PDB file of N, CA, C, O and CB in Angstrom:
ATOM      1  N   MET A   1       2.873  19.376 -11.903  1.00  0.00           N
ATOM      2  CA  MET A   1       2.584  20.463 -10.990  1.00  0.00           C
ATOM      3  C   MET A   1       1.202  20.236 -10.398  1.00  0.00           C
ATOM      4  O   MET A   1       0.248  19.955 -11.124  1.00  0.00           O
ATOM      5  CB  MET A   1       2.671  21.840 -11.705  1.00  0.00           C
ATOM      6  N   ILE A   2       1.095  20.355  -9.095  1.00  0.00           N
ATOM      7  CA  ILE A   2      -0.184  20.155  -8.407  1.00  0.00           C
ATOM      8  C   ILE A   2      -0.921  21.481  -8.309  1.00  0.00           C
ATOM      9  O   ILE A   2      -0.370  22.470  -7.826  1.00  0.00           O
ATOM     10  CB  ILE A   2       0.032  19.548  -6.995  1.00  0.00           C
ATOM     11  N   ASP A   3      -2.159  21.500  -8.763  1.00  0.00           N
ATOM     12  CA  ASP A   3      -3.002  22.690  -8.660  1.00  0.00           C
ATOM     13  C   ASP A   3      -3.637  22.690  -7.275  1.00  0.00           C
ATOM     14  O   ASP A   3      -4.585  21.943  -7.030  1.00  0.00           O
ATOM     15  CB  ASP A   3      -4.098  22.723  -9.789  1.00  0.00           C
ATOM     16  N   LEU A   4      -3.128  23.516  -6.369  1.00  0.00           N
ATOM     17  CA  LEU A   4      -3.592  23.500  -4.985  1.00  0.00           C
ATOM     18  C   LEU A   4      -5.055  23.894  -4.845  1.00  0.00           C
ATOM     19  O   LEU A   4      -5.735  23.409  -3.940  1.00  0.00           O
ATOM     20  CB  LEU A   4      -2.744  24.420  -4.154  1.00  0.00           C
ATOM     21  N   ASP A   5      -5.554  24.760  -5.716  1.00  0.00           N
ATOM     22  CA  ASP A   5      -6.977  25.119  -5.639  1.00  0.00           C
ATOM     23  C   ASP A   5      -7.862  23.906  -5.935  1.00  0.00           C
ATOM     24  O   ASP A   5      -8.883  23.706  -5.278  1.00  0.00           O
ATOM     25  CB  ASP A   5      -7.300  26.263  -6.626  1.00  0.00           C
ATOM     26  N   VAL A   6      -7.476  23.111  -6.909  1.00  0.00           N
ATOM     27  CA  VAL A   6      -8.223  21.888  -7.226  1.00  0.00           C
ATOM     28  C   VAL A   6      -8.074  20.892  -6.079  1.00  0.00           C
ATOM     29  O   VAL A   6      -9.043  20.233  -5.701  1.00  0.00           O
ATOM     30  CB  VAL A   6      -7.726  21.259  -8.566  1.00  0.00           C
ATOM     31  N   LEU A   7      -6.886  20.780  -5.531  1.00  0.00           N
ATOM     32  CA  LEU A   7      -6.634  19.850  -4.439  1.00  0.00           C
ATOM     33  C   LEU A   7      -7.489  20.173  -3.217  1.00  0.00           C
ATOM     34  O   LEU A   7      -7.978  19.256  -2.558  1.00  0.00           O
ATOM     35  CB  LEU A   7      -5.160  19.870  -4.064  1.00  0.00           C
ATOM     36  N   ARG A   8      -7.677  21.429  -2.906  1.00  0.00           N
ATOM     37  CA  ARG A   8      -8.481  21.815  -1.741  1.00  0.00           C
ATOM     38  C   ARG A   8      -9.929  21.328  -1.851  1.00  0.00           C
ATOM     39  O   ARG A   8     -10.585  21.107  -0.833  1.00  0.00           O
ATOM     40  CB  ARG A   8      -8.461  23.332  -1.575  1.00  0.00           C
ATOM     41  N   ASP A   9     -10.425  21.161  -3.064  1.00  0.00           N
ATOM     42  CA  ASP A   9     -11.786  20.654  -3.269  1.00  0.00           C
ATOM     43  C   ASP A   9     -11.865  19.139  -3.151  1.00  0.00           C
ATOM     44  O   ASP A   9     -12.959  18.576  -3.206  1.00  0.00           O
ATOM     45  CB  ASP A   9     -12.300  21.081  -4.628  1.00  0.00           C
ATOM     46  N   CYS A  10     -10.728  18.467  -2.989  1.00  0.00           N
ATOM     47  CA  CYS A  10     -10.698  17.008  -2.984  1.00  0.00           C
ATOM     48  C   CYS A  10     -10.689  16.405  -1.591  1.00  0.00           C
ATOM     49  O   CYS A  10     -10.714  15.180  -1.470  1.00  0.00           O
ATOM     50  CB  CYS A  10      -9.502  16.530  -3.731  1.00  0.00           C
ATOM     51  N   TYR A  11     -10.655  17.191  -0.554  1.00  0.00           N
ATOM     52  CA  TYR A  11     -10.610  16.629   0.793  1.00  0.00           C
ATOM     53  C   TYR A  11     -11.503  17.410   1.743  1.00  0.00           C
ATOM     54  O   TYR A  11     -11.892  18.548   1.480  1.00  0.00           O
ATOM     55  CB  TYR A  11      -9.179  16.614   1.315  1.00  0.00           C
ATOM     56  N   THR A  12     -11.810  16.768   2.842  1.00  0.00           N
ATOM     57  CA  THR A  12     -12.606  17.365   3.902  1.00  0.00           C
ATOM     58  C   THR A  12     -11.855  17.193   5.211  1.00  0.00           C
ATOM     59  O   THR A  12     -11.362  16.102   5.502  1.00  0.00           O
ATOM     60  CB  THR A  12     -14.027  16.726   3.978  1.00  0.00           C
ATOM     61  N   SER A  13     -11.762  18.224   5.983  1.00  0.00           N
ATOM     62  CA  SER A  13     -11.075  18.151   7.268  1.00  0.00           C
ATOM     63  C   SER A  13     -11.932  17.370   8.265  1.00  0.00           C
ATOM     64  O   SER A  13     -13.126  17.632   8.409  1.00  0.00           O
ATOM     65  CB  SER A  13     -10.765  19.572   7.808  1.00  0.00           C
ATOM     66  N   THR A  14     -11.311  16.408   8.952  1.00  0.00           N
ATOM     67  CA  THR A  14     -11.994  15.606   9.971  1.00  0.00           C
ATOM     68  C   THR A  14     -11.068  15.431  11.162  1.00  0.00           C
ATOM     69  O   THR A  14      -9.860  15.629  11.031  1.00  0.00           O
ATOM     70  CB  THR A  14     -12.431  14.222   9.403  1.00  0.00           C
ATOM     71  N   PRO A  15     -11.606  15.062  12.325  1.00  0.00           N
ATOM     72  CA  PRO A  15     -10.744  14.840  13.484  1.00  0.00           C
ATOM     73  C   PRO A  15      -9.952  13.531  13.403  1.00  0.00           C
ATOM     74  O   PRO A  15      -8.984  13.353  14.142  1.00  0.00           O
ATOM     75  CB  PRO A  15     -11.577  14.846  14.742  1.00  0.00           C
ATOM     76  N   SER A  16     -10.348  12.622  12.520  1.00  0.00           N
ATOM     77  CA  SER A  16      -9.631  11.345  12.409  1.00  0.00           C
ATOM     78  C   SER A  16      -8.481  11.480  11.416  1.00  0.00           C
ATOM     79  O   SER A  16      -8.444  12.399  10.598  1.00  0.00           O
ATOM     80  CB  SER A  16     -10.593  10.206  11.971  1.00  0.00           C
ATOM     81  N   LYS A  17      -7.562  10.557  11.509  1.00  0.00           N
ATOM     82  CA  LYS A  17      -6.398  10.544  10.621  1.00  0.00           C
ATOM     83  C   LYS A  17      -6.370   9.236   9.835  1.00  0.00           C
ATOM     84  O   LYS A  17      -6.748   8.186  10.355  1.00  0.00           O
ATOM     85  CB  LYS A  17      -5.080  10.726  11.428  1.00  0.00           C
ATOM     86  N   ILE A  18      -5.930   9.300   8.604  1.00  0.00           N
ATOM     87  CA  ILE A  18      -5.825   8.135   7.746  1.00  0.00           C
ATOM     88  C   ILE A  18      -4.405   8.072   7.205  1.00  0.00           C
ATOM     89  O   ILE A  18      -3.846   9.084   6.782  1.00  0.00           O
ATOM     90  CB  ILE A  18      -6.869   8.185   6.591  1.00  0.00           C
ATOM     91  N   VAL A  19      -3.831   6.888   7.222  1.00  0.00           N
ATOM     92  CA  VAL A  19      -2.519   6.667   6.618  1.00  0.00           C
ATOM     93  C   VAL A  19      -2.692   5.642   5.517  1.00  0.00           C
ATOM     94  O   VAL A  19      -3.197   4.544   5.748  1.00  0.00           O
ATOM     95  CB  VAL A  19      -1.462   6.192   7.676  1.00  0.00           C
ATOM     96  N   MET A  20      -2.270   6.008   4.321  1.00  0.00           N
ATOM     97  CA  MET A  20      -2.306   5.060   3.203  1.00  0.00           C
ATOM     98  C   MET A  20      -0.878   4.603   2.974  1.00  0.00           C
ATOM     99  O   MET A  20      -0.010   5.393   2.601  1.00  0.00           O
ATOM    100  CB  MET A  20      -2.928   5.703   1.892  1.00  0.00           C
ATOM    101  N   LEU A  21      -0.648   3.334   3.200  1.00  0.00           N
ATOM    102  CA  LEU A  21       0.673   2.754   3.053  1.00  0.00           C
ATOM    103  C   LEU A  21       0.694   1.896   1.798  1.00  0.00           C
ATOM    104  O   LEU A  21       0.021   0.868   1.730  1.00  0.00           O
ATOM    105  CB  LEU A  21       1.062   1.925   4.301  1.00  0.00           C
ATOM    106  N   VAL A  22       1.466   2.318   0.810  1.00  0.00           N
ATOM    107  CA  VAL A  22       1.608   1.554  -0.426  1.00  0.00           C
ATOM    108  C   VAL A  22       2.953   0.854  -0.344  1.00  0.00           C
ATOM    109  O   VAL A  22       4.000   1.493  -0.442  1.00  0.00           O
ATOM    110  CB  VAL A  22       1.503   2.473  -1.713  1.00  0.00           C
ATOM    111  N   VAL A  23       2.924  -0.450  -0.166  1.00  0.00           N
ATOM    112  CA  VAL A  23       4.149  -1.232  -0.047  1.00  0.00           C
ATOM    113  C   VAL A  23       4.343  -1.930  -1.387  1.00  0.00           C
ATOM    114  O   VAL A  23       3.897  -3.060  -1.590  1.00  0.00           O
ATOM    115  CB  VAL A  23       4.082  -2.269   1.156  1.00  0.00           C
ATOM    116  N   ASP A  24       5.010  -1.239  -2.284  1.00  0.00           N
ATOM    117  CA  ASP A  24       5.177  -1.747  -3.644  1.00  0.00           C
ATOM    118  C   ASP A  24       6.218  -2.861  -3.680  1.00  0.00           C
ATOM    119  O   ASP A  24       7.237  -2.792  -2.991  1.00  0.00           O
ATOM    120  CB  ASP A  24       5.581  -0.611  -4.598  1.00  0.00           C
ATOM    121  N   GLY A  25       5.965  -3.857  -4.462  1.00  0.00           N
ATOM    122  CA  GLY A  25       6.924  -4.929  -4.663  1.00  0.00           C
ATOM    123  C   GLY A  25       6.747  -6.124  -3.745  1.00  0.00           C
ATOM    124  O   GLY A  25       7.556  -7.050  -3.788  1.00  0.00           O
ATOM    125  N   LEU A  26       5.714  -6.130  -2.919  1.00  0.00           N
ATOM    126  CA  LEU A  26       5.508  -7.266  -2.014  1.00  0.00           C
ATOM    127  C   LEU A  26       4.786  -8.421  -2.673  1.00  0.00           C
ATOM    128  O   LEU A  26       4.610  -9.472  -2.056  1.00  0.00           O
ATOM    129  CB  LEU A  26       4.736  -6.826  -0.805  1.00  0.00           C
ATOM    130  N   GLY A  27       4.374  -8.253  -3.887  1.00  0.00           N
ATOM    131  CA  GLY A  27       3.638  -9.305  -4.574  1.00  0.00           C
ATOM    132  C   GLY A  27       4.535 -10.244  -5.348  1.00  0.00           C
ATOM    133  O   GLY A  27       4.171 -10.706  -6.429  1.00  0.00           O
ATOM    134  N   GLY A  28       5.708 -10.531  -4.803  1.00  0.00           N
ATOM    135  CA  GLY A  28       6.655 -11.396  -5.492  1.00  0.00           C
ATOM    136  C   GLY A  28       6.135 -12.815  -5.655  1.00  0.00           C
ATOM    137  O   GLY A  28       5.263 -13.267  -4.914  1.00  0.00           O
ATOM    138  N   LEU A  29       6.682 -13.492  -6.625  1.00  0.00           N
ATOM    139  CA  LEU A  29       6.297 -14.873  -6.888  1.00  0.00           C
ATOM    140  C   LEU A  29       7.027 -15.821  -5.947  1.00  0.00           C
ATOM    141  O   LEU A  29       8.073 -15.485  -5.391  1.00  0.00           O
ATOM    142  CB  LEU A  29       6.585 -15.246  -8.346  1.00  0.00           C
ATOM    143  N   ALA A  30       6.471 -16.981  -5.784  1.00  0.00           N
ATOM    144  CA  ALA A  30       7.101 -17.992  -4.937  1.00  0.00           C
ATOM    145  C   ALA A  30       8.419 -18.437  -5.553  1.00  0.00           C
ATOM    146  O   ALA A  30       8.533 -18.583  -6.770  1.00  0.00           O
ATOM    147  CB  ALA A  30       6.165 -19.202  -4.735  1.00  0.00           C
ATOM    148  N   ARG A  31       9.402 -18.648  -4.704  1.00  0.00           N
ATOM    149  CA  ARG A  31      10.702 -19.146  -5.160  1.00  0.00           C
ATOM    150  C   ARG A  31      10.583 -20.644  -5.434  1.00  0.00           C
ATOM    151  O   ARG A  31       9.954 -21.368  -4.663  1.00  0.00           O
ATOM    152  CB  ARG A  31      11.822 -18.858  -4.101  1.00  0.00           C
ATOM    153  N   PRO A  32      11.179 -21.105  -6.515  1.00  0.00           N
ATOM    154  CA  PRO A  32      11.065 -22.536  -6.848  1.00  0.00           C
ATOM    155  C   PRO A  32      11.653 -23.451  -5.773  1.00  0.00           C
ATOM    156  O   PRO A  32      11.156 -24.558  -5.569  1.00  0.00           O
ATOM    157  CB  PRO A  32      11.758 -22.810  -8.170  1.00  0.00           C
ATOM    158  N   ASP A  33      12.703 -23.002  -5.084  1.00  0.00           N
ATOM    159  CA  ASP A  33      13.358 -23.873  -4.103  1.00  0.00           C
ATOM    160  C   ASP A  33      12.589 -23.995  -2.791  1.00  0.00           C
ATOM    161  O   ASP A  33      12.732 -24.993  -2.084  1.00  0.00           O
ATOM    162  CB  ASP A  33      14.742 -23.361  -3.820  1.00  0.00           C
ATOM    163  N   THR A  34      11.769 -22.986  -2.453  1.00  0.00           N
ATOM    164  CA  THR A  34      11.030 -23.040  -1.183  1.00  0.00           C
ATOM    165  C   THR A  34       9.522 -23.123  -1.363  1.00  0.00           C
ATOM    166  O   THR A  34       8.810 -23.567  -0.462  1.00  0.00           O
ATOM    167  CB  THR A  34      11.360 -21.833  -0.353  1.00  0.00           C
ATOM    168  N   GLY A  35       9.031 -22.696  -2.526  1.00  0.00           N
ATOM    169  CA  GLY A  35       7.594 -22.653  -2.745  1.00  0.00           C
ATOM    170  C   GLY A  35       6.927 -21.479  -2.049  1.00  0.00           C
ATOM    171  O   GLY A  35       5.700 -21.376  -2.034  1.00  0.00           O
ATOM    172  N   MET A  36       7.744 -20.581  -1.463  1.00  0.00           N
ATOM    173  CA  MET A  36       7.216 -19.408  -0.750  1.00  0.00           C
ATOM    174  C   MET A  36       7.831 -18.135  -1.321  1.00  0.00           C
ATOM    175  O   MET A  36       8.960 -18.140  -1.812  1.00  0.00           O
ATOM    176  CB  MET A  36       7.503 -19.510   0.776  1.00  0.00           C
ATOM    177  N   SER A  37       7.067 -17.038  -1.248  1.00  0.00           N
ATOM    178  CA  SER A  37       7.595 -15.746  -1.686  1.00  0.00           C
ATOM    179  C   SER A  37       8.489 -15.159  -0.595  1.00  0.00           C
ATOM    180  O   SER A  37       8.515 -15.658   0.530  1.00  0.00           O
ATOM    181  CB  SER A  37       6.440 -14.767  -2.033  1.00  0.00           C
ATOM    182  N   GLU A  38       9.215 -14.102  -0.933  1.00  0.00           N
ATOM    183  CA  GLU A  38      10.049 -13.432   0.060  1.00  0.00           C
ATOM    184  C   GLU A  38       9.207 -12.920   1.229  1.00  0.00           C
ATOM    185  O   GLU A  38       9.634 -12.979   2.382  1.00  0.00           O
ATOM    186  CB  GLU A  38      10.817 -12.273  -0.586  1.00  0.00           C
ATOM    187  N   LEU A  39       8.015 -12.419   0.925  1.00  0.00           N
ATOM    188  CA  LEU A  39       7.152 -11.892   1.982  1.00  0.00           C
ATOM    189  C   LEU A  39       6.679 -12.997   2.916  1.00  0.00           C
ATOM    190  O   LEU A  39       6.597 -12.786   4.126  1.00  0.00           O
ATOM    191  CB  LEU A  39       5.949 -11.175   1.376  1.00  0.00           C
ATOM    192  N   GLU A  40       6.366 -14.173   2.375  1.00  0.00           N
ATOM    193  CA  GLU A  40       5.941 -15.293   3.212  1.00  0.00           C
ATOM    194  C   GLU A  40       7.068 -15.774   4.120  1.00  0.00           C
ATOM    195  O   GLU A  40       6.808 -16.256   5.223  1.00  0.00           O
ATOM    196  CB  GLU A  40       5.449 -16.444   2.341  1.00  0.00           C
ATOM    197  N   GLN A  41       8.295 -15.651   3.679  1.00  0.00           N
ATOM    198  CA  GLN A  41       9.441 -16.089   4.464  1.00  0.00           C
ATOM    199  C   GLN A  41       9.932 -15.025   5.444  1.00  0.00           C
ATOM    200  O   GLN A  41      10.601 -15.352   6.424  1.00  0.00           O
ATOM    201  CB  GLN A  41      10.563 -16.481   3.544  1.00  0.00           C
ATOM    202  N   ALA A  42       9.612 -13.782   5.196  1.00  0.00           N
ATOM    203  CA  ALA A  42      10.144 -12.684   6.005  1.00  0.00           C
ATOM    204  C   ALA A  42       9.555 -12.682   7.417  1.00  0.00           C
ATOM    205  O   ALA A  42       8.410 -13.084   7.627  1.00  0.00           O
ATOM    206  CB  ALA A  42       9.864 -11.346   5.324  1.00  0.00           C
ATOM    207  N   LYS A  43      10.337 -12.234   8.352  1.00  0.00           N
ATOM    208  CA  LYS A  43       9.877 -12.032   9.729  1.00  0.00           C
ATOM    209  C   LYS A  43       9.508 -10.553   9.843  1.00  0.00           C
ATOM    210  O   LYS A  43      10.381  -9.687   9.908  1.00  0.00           O
ATOM    211  CB  LYS A  43      10.989 -12.452  10.804  1.00  0.00           C
ATOM    212  N   ILE A  44       8.203 -10.277   9.865  1.00  0.00           N
ATOM    213  CA  ILE A  44       7.712  -8.894   9.821  1.00  0.00           C
ATOM    214  C   ILE A  44       6.669  -8.657  10.913  1.00  0.00           C
ATOM    215  O   ILE A  44       5.509  -8.386  10.603  1.00  0.00           O
ATOM    216  CB  ILE A  44       7.109  -8.577   8.433  1.00  0.00           C
ATOM    217  N   PRO A  45       7.059  -8.753  12.180  1.00  0.00           N
ATOM    218  CA  PRO A  45       6.070  -8.630  13.250  1.00  0.00           C
ATOM    219  C   PRO A  45       5.368  -7.270  13.284  1.00  0.00           C
ATOM    220  O   PRO A  45       4.181  -7.200  13.603  1.00  0.00           O
ATOM    221  CB  PRO A  45       6.733  -8.878  14.574  1.00  0.00           C
ATOM    222  N   ASN A  46       6.075  -6.201  12.962  1.00  0.00           N
ATOM    223  CA  ASN A  46       5.430  -4.876  13.001  1.00  0.00           C
ATOM    224  C   ASN A  46       4.406  -4.726  11.886  1.00  0.00           C
ATOM    225  O   ASN A  46       3.320  -4.190  12.106  1.00  0.00           O
ATOM    226  CB  ASN A  46       6.483  -3.762  12.891  1.00  0.00           C
ATOM    227  N   LEU A  47       4.743  -5.195  10.696  1.00  0.00           N
ATOM    228  CA  LEU A  47       3.792  -5.129   9.588  1.00  0.00           C
ATOM    229  C   LEU A  47       2.600  -6.053   9.847  1.00  0.00           C
ATOM    230  O   LEU A  47       1.464  -5.703   9.526  1.00  0.00           O
ATOM    231  CB  LEU A  47       4.482  -5.506   8.261  1.00  0.00           C
ATOM    232  N   ASP A  48       2.854  -7.225  10.424  1.00  0.00           N
ATOM    233  CA  ASP A  48       1.764  -8.137  10.783  1.00  0.00           C
ATOM    234  C   ASP A  48       0.822  -7.495  11.796  1.00  0.00           C
ATOM    235  O   ASP A  48      -0.397  -7.593  11.658  1.00  0.00           O
ATOM    236  CB  ASP A  48       2.327  -9.447  11.347  1.00  0.00           C
ATOM    237  N   ALA A  49       1.379  -6.838  12.815  1.00  0.00           N
ATOM    238  CA  ALA A  49       0.554  -6.181  13.838  1.00  0.00           C
ATOM    239  C   ALA A  49      -0.259  -5.042  13.231  1.00  0.00           C
ATOM    240  O   ALA A  49      -1.435  -4.874  13.553  1.00  0.00           O
ATOM    241  CB  ALA A  49       1.437  -5.648  14.984  1.00  0.00           C
ATOM    242  N   LEU A  50       0.362  -4.267  12.362  1.00  0.00           N
ATOM    243  CA  LEU A  50      -0.342  -3.166  11.700  1.00  0.00           C
ATOM    244  C   LEU A  50      -1.487  -3.697  10.846  1.00  0.00           C
ATOM    245  O   LEU A  50      -2.574  -3.119  10.832  1.00  0.00           O
ATOM    246  CB  LEU A  50       0.630  -2.345  10.834  1.00  0.00           C
ATOM    247  N   ALA A  51      -1.248  -4.788  10.137  1.00  0.00           N
ATOM    248  CA  ALA A  51      -2.289  -5.374   9.285  1.00  0.00           C
ATOM    249  C   ALA A  51      -3.466  -5.902  10.106  1.00  0.00           C
ATOM    250  O   ALA A  51      -4.620  -5.790   9.692  1.00  0.00           O
ATOM    251  CB  ALA A  51      -1.701  -6.504   8.440  1.00  0.00           C
ATOM    252  N   ARG A  52      -3.162  -6.480  11.278  1.00  0.00           N
ATOM    253  CA  ARG A  52      -4.246  -7.021  12.120  1.00  0.00           C
ATOM    254  C   ARG A  52      -5.190  -5.930  12.611  1.00  0.00           C
ATOM    255  O   ARG A  52      -6.379  -6.191  12.792  1.00  0.00           O
ATOM    256  CB  ARG A  52      -3.661  -7.765  13.319  1.00  0.00           C
ATOM    257  N   MET A  53      -4.695  -4.719  12.832  1.00  0.00           N
ATOM    258  CA  MET A  53      -5.562  -3.660  13.369  1.00  0.00           C
ATOM    259  C   MET A  53      -5.969  -2.648  12.301  1.00  0.00           C
ATOM    260  O   MET A  53      -6.394  -1.539  12.624  1.00  0.00           O
ATOM    261  CB  MET A  53      -4.857  -2.939  14.513  1.00  0.00           C
ATOM    262  N   SER A  54      -5.841  -3.023  11.041  1.00  0.00           N
ATOM    263  CA  SER A  54      -6.133  -2.104   9.948  1.00  0.00           C
ATOM    264  C   SER A  54      -7.169  -2.678   9.003  1.00  0.00           C
ATOM    265  O   SER A  54      -7.509  -3.861   9.054  1.00  0.00           O
ATOM    266  CB  SER A  54      -4.867  -1.772   9.184  1.00  0.00           C
ATOM    267  N   ALA A  55      -7.656  -1.812   8.149  1.00  0.00           N
ATOM    268  CA  ALA A  55      -8.483  -2.241   7.026  1.00  0.00           C
ATOM    269  C   ALA A  55      -7.544  -2.392   5.848  1.00  0.00           C
ATOM    270  O   ALA A  55      -6.953  -1.413   5.391  1.00  0.00           O
ATOM    271  CB  ALA A  55      -9.658  -1.222   6.718  1.00  0.00           C
ATOM    272  N   CYS A  56      -7.403  -3.608   5.357  1.00  0.00           N
ATOM    273  CA  CYS A  56      -6.440  -3.888   4.290  1.00  0.00           C
ATOM    274  C   CYS A  56      -7.171  -4.212   3.004  1.00  0.00           C
ATOM    275  O   CYS A  56      -8.305  -4.692   3.012  1.00  0.00           O
ATOM    276  CB  CYS A  56      -5.505  -5.048   4.681  1.00  0.00           C
ATOM    277  N   GLY A  57      -6.497  -3.940   1.903  1.00  0.00           N
ATOM    278  CA  GLY A  57      -7.085  -4.251   0.613  1.00  0.00           C
ATOM    279  C   GLY A  57      -6.023  -4.648  -0.379  1.00  0.00           C
ATOM    280  O   GLY A  57      -4.827  -4.528  -0.112  1.00  0.00           O
ATOM    281  N   LEU A  58      -6.463  -5.117  -1.517  1.00  0.00           N
ATOM    282  CA  LEU A  58      -5.574  -5.561  -2.574  1.00  0.00           C
ATOM    283  C   LEU A  58      -6.018  -4.915  -3.867  1.00  0.00           C
ATOM    284  O   LEU A  58      -7.203  -4.917  -4.202  1.00  0.00           O
ATOM    285  CB  LEU A  58      -5.560  -7.106  -2.694  1.00  0.00           C
ATOM    286  N   SER A  59      -5.073  -4.371  -4.581  1.00  0.00           N
ATOM    287  CA  SER A  59      -5.369  -3.796  -5.886  1.00  0.00           C
ATOM    288  C   SER A  59      -4.579  -4.537  -6.941  1.00  0.00           C
ATOM    289  O   SER A  59      -3.359  -4.666  -6.840  1.00  0.00           O
ATOM    290  CB  SER A  59      -5.047  -2.285  -5.921  1.00  0.00           C
ATOM    291  N   THR A  60      -5.272  -5.022  -7.950  1.00  0.00           N
ATOM    292  CA  THR A  60      -4.579  -5.704  -9.028  1.00  0.00           C
ATOM    293  C   THR A  60      -4.414  -4.806 -10.250  1.00  0.00           C
ATOM    294  O   THR A  60      -3.629  -5.117 -11.146  1.00  0.00           O
ATOM    295  CB  THR A  60      -5.324  -6.966  -9.408  1.00  0.00           C
ATOM    296  N   ARG A  61      -5.127  -3.726 -10.292  1.00  0.00           N
ATOM    297  CA  ARG A  61      -5.025  -2.735 -11.352  1.00  0.00           C
ATOM    298  C   ARG A  61      -5.239  -1.382 -10.736  1.00  0.00           C
ATOM    299  O   ARG A  61      -6.032  -1.319  -9.797  1.00  0.00           O
ATOM    300  CB  ARG A  61      -6.043  -3.000 -12.491  1.00  0.00           C
ATOM    301  N   PRO A  62      -4.666  -0.351 -11.122  1.00  0.00           N
ATOM    302  CA  PRO A  62      -3.672  -0.179 -12.169  1.00  0.00           C
ATOM    303  C   PRO A  62      -2.282  -0.609 -11.713  1.00  0.00           C
ATOM    304  O   PRO A  62      -2.107  -1.042 -10.573  1.00  0.00           O
ATOM    305  CB  PRO A  62      -3.642   1.264 -12.621  1.00  0.00           C
ATOM    306  N   SER A  63      -1.314  -0.494 -12.580  1.00  0.00           N
ATOM    307  CA  SER A  63       0.047  -0.912 -12.252  1.00  0.00           C
ATOM    308  C   SER A  63       0.662   0.030 -11.229  1.00  0.00           C
ATOM    309  O   SER A  63       0.169   1.140 -11.029  1.00  0.00           O
ATOM    310  CB  SER A  63       0.916  -0.966 -13.516  1.00  0.00           C
ATOM    311  N   SER A  64       1.728  -0.405 -10.585  1.00  0.00           N
ATOM    312  CA  SER A  64       2.371   0.414  -9.563  1.00  0.00           C
ATOM    313  C   SER A  64       2.916   1.712 -10.153  1.00  0.00           C
ATOM    314  O   SER A  64       2.931   2.736  -9.469  1.00  0.00           O
ATOM    315  CB  SER A  64       3.494  -0.367  -8.890  1.00  0.00           C
ATOM    316  N   GLY A  65       3.360   1.691 -11.397  1.00  0.00           N
ATOM    317  CA  GLY A  65       3.844   2.928 -12.030  1.00  0.00           C
ATOM    318  C   GLY A  65       2.752   3.972 -12.112  1.00  0.00           C
ATOM    319  O   GLY A  65       2.993   5.152 -11.858  1.00  0.00           O
ATOM    320  N   THR A  66       1.550   3.544 -12.465  1.00  0.00           N
ATOM    321  CA  THR A  66       0.407   4.453 -12.530  1.00  0.00           C
ATOM    322  C   THR A  66       0.064   4.980 -11.145  1.00  0.00           C
ATOM    323  O   THR A  66      -0.226   6.165 -10.984  1.00  0.00           O
ATOM    324  CB  THR A  66      -0.810   3.750 -13.146  1.00  0.00           C
ATOM    325  N   ILE A  67       0.096   4.107 -10.147  1.00  0.00           N
ATOM    326  CA  ILE A  67      -0.224   4.529  -8.790  1.00  0.00           C
ATOM    327  C   ILE A  67       0.801   5.533  -8.293  1.00  0.00           C
ATOM    328  O   ILE A  67       0.432   6.555  -7.716  1.00  0.00           O
ATOM    329  CB  ILE A  67      -0.289   3.322  -7.849  1.00  0.00           C
ATOM    330  N   HIS A  68       2.079   5.262  -8.505  1.00  0.00           N
ATOM    331  CA  HIS A  68       3.120   6.188  -8.035  1.00  0.00           C
ATOM    332  C   HIS A  68       2.978   7.561  -8.669  1.00  0.00           C
ATOM    333  O   HIS A  68       3.168   8.578  -8.002  1.00  0.00           O
ATOM    334  CB  HIS A  68       4.507   5.627  -8.334  1.00  0.00           C
ATOM    335  N   SER A  69       2.648   7.595  -9.937  1.00  0.00           N
ATOM    336  CA  SER A  69       2.527   8.896 -10.600  1.00  0.00           C
ATOM    337  C   SER A  69       1.256   9.642 -10.201  1.00  0.00           C
ATOM    338  O   SER A  69       1.157  10.846 -10.438  1.00  0.00           O
ATOM    339  CB  SER A  69       2.555   8.713 -12.103  1.00  0.00           C
ATOM    340  N   SER A  70       0.291   8.959  -9.606  1.00  0.00           N
ATOM    341  CA  SER A  70      -0.953   9.618  -9.226  1.00  0.00           C
ATOM    342  C   SER A  70      -0.929  10.138  -7.788  1.00  0.00           C
ATOM    343  O   SER A  70      -1.825  10.881  -7.387  1.00  0.00           O
ATOM    344  CB  SER A  70      -2.108   8.665  -9.402  1.00  0.00           C
ATOM    345  N   ILE A  71       0.084   9.756  -7.009  1.00  0.00           N
ATOM    346  CA  ILE A  71       0.144  10.187  -5.614  1.00  0.00           C
ATOM    347  C   ILE A  71       0.779  11.544  -5.513  1.00  0.00           C
ATOM    348  O   ILE A  71       0.919  12.079  -4.413  1.00  0.00           O
ATOM    349  CB  ILE A  71       0.912   9.186  -4.764  1.00  0.00           C
TER     350      ILE A  71
END
């Protein structure tokens, strides 16, 4: 259950907008037959364009389960 009173203290209203996109599962390992991951082989022009005009980051900890439960 989310405590809305506590939540209201966690943000500040601004004229700008932020979108946090968590694309879970894209960190797949390279396939032995191609040496490339599914993401490296995929044709993703929209995601590529979004990444070029965004601030991107990488998180190695915590696990995706922890992240999903915290959102």
